[in-house]
N, C-alpha and C positions, 0 to 999 in steps of 0.2 A: 571331461571333455577337453581337448587340446584347442588352444587358440590358434589359429591359422594366421601365419605372417605373409608378408608381401612375398617373401622369398619362397614359401610353400606355394603360393598361388602361381608364380611364375614357373616353379618346377613342374606343376600340373599342366600348364598351358605350353611349354616349351616343346614338348614331343609332338604336339599337333601340327598338322600341315595346314596350308590355307583352305583346303576344301573342308577339314574338319573344324577350322574355326568359324568358317561360313555356315555350317550346320550347327555348331554351338551358338551362334549369333541368331539363328533363326529360332532355335528352341528357347533361348533365354530371353531374347528381346534386348541383348546388348549389342551394340554396333560391332561390326567386324573391325572397323578401325580402332575402337576402344579395347577390344581383346587384343589386337595386335600391339598396340602402345604398352598395354600391360604386360604382354609376353617379352617384349623388347626392352623393358625397363624404362620407358620414355615416361610412363605414368608412375611417378614414385610411390604414390600412397592413393592406390585405387579406393573409392568409397566402400563403405560396408554394403550399402545397397546394390551396387553394382556387382559386388563379389557375390553377393547373396542371391542374385539372379542367375548366376551361371555356374556356381560352384556345386549345386546339386546334380546338374547335368555331367559336369566333368567327373564327379565321384561315381554316379552310376555307370558310366561309360567305363571308367577304370575297373569298377567290380565286375562288370560283365566280362571284361578282357581276362580277369584274373580267373574267373569261373571256367571260361572256355580252355585258357592255358592249363588249369588242373585238370580238365577233363581230356587233355591231349588233342585239342582241336585247334 
């Protein structure tokens, strides 16, 4: 299992627009402000508890996008 770095986390959050960050905030319970600061690099070292709340939702969304892309949708 690969250990995720802060750079990895930012790379996952960077493509998300504000509406998507808002949805992620709602799903994960992490404030949109915190997500935005992590994405922008203003939070240099987000806590593992914070990342653990939103990371599964980001990974699931990414997995779903790749499934649809593979299906030609």
